[in-house]
C-alpha positions in Angstrom: -67.5 -104.0 -9.6 -66.7 -100.5 -8.3 -67.4 -101.5 -4.7 -65.1 -104.5 -5.0 -62.3 -102.2 -6.4 -62.9 -99.7 -3.6 -62.6 -102.5 -0.9 -59.4 -103.8 -2.5 -58.0 -100.3 -2.6 -58.8 -99.6 1.0 -57.3 -102.9 2.1 -54.1 -102.1 0.2 -54.0 -98.7 1.8 -54.5 -100.2 5.3 -51.7 -102.7 4.7 -49.4 -100.0 3.5 -50.1 -97.9 6.5 -49.6 -100.9 8.8 -46.2 -101.6 7.2 -45.2 -98.0 7.5 -46.2 -97.7 11.2 -44.3 -100.8 12.1 -41.2 -99.7 10.3 -41.5 -102.2 7.5 -40.8 -99.6 4.9 -37.5 -98.5 6.5 -35.5 -100.2 3.7 -37.0 -97.7 1.3 -36.2 -94.7 3.6 -39.8 -94.2 4.8 -39.8 -94.3 8.6 -42.3 -92.9 11.0 -40.9 -90.2 13.4 -41.1 -92.3 16.5 -38.7 -94.9 15.0 -36.1 -92.4 13.9 -34.4 -90.0 16.1 -36.8 -87.2 16.6 -35.7 -83.6 17.3 -32.0 -84.2 17.9 -31.4 -80.4 17.8 -33.7 -80.0 20.8 -31.8 -82.6 22.8 -28.5 -80.8 22.0 -29.9 -77.5 23.2 -30.8 -78.7 26.7 -28.9 -77.0 29.5 -28.1 -79.2 32.4 -31.1 -81.5 32.2 -29.9 -83.6 35.1 -30.9 -80.7 37.4 -34.6 -81.3 36.6 -36.4 -82.9 39.6 -40.0 -84.0 39.9 -41.5 -83.2 43.2 -44.7 -84.3 44.8 -47.3 -81.6 45.4 -47.7 -80.6 49.0 -51.1 -81.4 50.5 -53.2 -78.2 51.2 -53.7 -77.2 54.8 -57.0 -78.4 56.3 -59.8 -75.8 56.3 -60.9 -74.4 59.6 -64.3 -75.3 60.9 -65.2 -71.7 61.6 -67.5 -69.9 59.1 
């Protein structure tokens, strides 16, 4: 009987976590961070983010054959 109650409890916890992770509990105000706007103050503090450029790494010069 205890094992059955434990299994039911774990299934309920998994369903609750699944609903929370998918945003199903948003109507109750419970939303995971990735669904809500995360760190808006950090975005506001950026200084000219359009200047950021991603560059490819230059290939190293070939090693000489001399020891």
